[in-house]
C-alpha positions as CSV (number, residue, x, y, z in Angstrom):
1,M,15.5,2.3,-11.0
2,T,17.7,1.0,-13.7
3,P,16.9,1.9,-17.4
4,A,15.1,-0.4,-19.8
5,S,18.0,-0.5,-21.9
6,G,20.2,-1.9,-19.1
7,Q,22.8,1.1,-19.6
8,V,24.2,2.3,-16.4
9,S,27.3,4.2,-15.3
10,W,28.8,1.1,-13.1
11,T,29.0,-1.4,-15.9
12,D,29.1,-1.9,-19.6
13,N,27.6,-5.3,-19.3
14,T,24.0,-4.6,-20.3
15,E,23.4,-8.4,-20.3
16,F,24.1,-8.8,-16.7
17,V,22.4,-5.7,-15.5
18,L,18.8,-6.8,-17.8
19,N,19.1,-10.6,-16.8
20,H,20.8,-11.0,-13.4
21,Y,21.0,-7.8,-11.8
22,L,18.8,-7.7,-8.6
23,H,17.8,-4.1,-7.6
24,R,16.0,-3.7,-4.1
25,S,15.9,-0.8,-1.8
26,I,15.5,-0.7,1.9
27,D,14.2,2.0,4.3
28,Q,17.0,3.9,5.9
29,K,15.2,3.7,9.0
30,I,15.6,-0.2,9.0
31,L,18.8,-0.3,7.5
32,D,21.1,3.1,7.5
33,L,23.9,1.8,5.2
34,Q,27.0,4.3,5.4
35,N,29.6,2.0,4.6
36,E,30.6,-0.4,2.0
37,V,30.1,-4.3,3.5
38,I,31.4,-7.1,1.0
39,V,30.7,-10.7,2.1
40,N,32.9,-13.6,0.6
41,P,32.5,-17.2,1.4
42,Q,35.3,-16.7,4.0
43,S,36.2,-13.3,4.6
44,V,34.3,-10.0,5.3
45,Y,35.5,-6.5,4.1
46,L,34.2,-3.5,5.7
47,L,35.1,0.0,3.7
48,S,34.3,3.6,4.3
49,L,35.6,7.0,3.9
50,E,36.7,8.8,7.0
51,E,37.5,12.5,6.7
52,D,37.6,11.7,2.7
53,E,40.7,9.2,3.6
54,P,39.5,5.5,2.8
55,V,39.2,3.1,5.6
56,G,39.2,-0.8,5.4
57,I,39.0,-3.8,7.4
58,E,39.4,-7.5,6.2
59,L,38.1,-10.2,8.6
60,V,39.0,-13.8,7.5
61,S,36.5,-15.6,9.4
62,L,34.1,-18.2,8.3
63,T,31.8,-17.6,11.2
64,F,31.8,-13.9,10.5
65,S,31.2,-14.5,7.0
66,Q,28.1,-16.7,7.8
67,L,26.7,-14.3,10.3
68,L,26.7,-11.4,7.8
69,R,25.7,-13.5,4.8
70,Q,22.5,-14.4,7.3
71,L,22.0,-10.7,8.1
72,F,22.1,-9.9,4.5
73,V,19.2,-12.6,3.8
74,Q,17.2,-10.9,6.4
75,M,17.4,-7.5,5.2
76,W,17.0,-8.5,1.6
77,G,14.0,-10.0,2.5
78,Q,12.6,-6.7,3.8
79,A,13.9,-4.7,0.8
80,K,11.2,-3.8,-1.6
81,V,11.7,-4.7,-5.3
82,V,13.0,-1.5,-7.4
83,D,13.2,-3.5,-10.9
84,E,11.1,-6.4,-12.2
85,R,14.1,-7.7,-14.1
86,G,16.9,-10.3,-13.3
87,G,16.7,-13.5,-11.5
88,D,15.4,-14.4,-8.1
């Protein structure tokens, strides 16, 4: 849960944290997130640490991006709201 002050370790932008940041949590049994996945409109980035070495893959693909965006929306819908702040 983010503090009511909006002060977090990952940004100094408290306005963003208090008014726009949406914080949800999903059970590890539903989705076991071990890697970072970044979805942009026409590309996907998969990032990980393997034996303390960074590993990354960039997929420049509209169809992969659309697929992962759809999967994100499904998982986001199953996640529980942690904070009552932020947008929709």
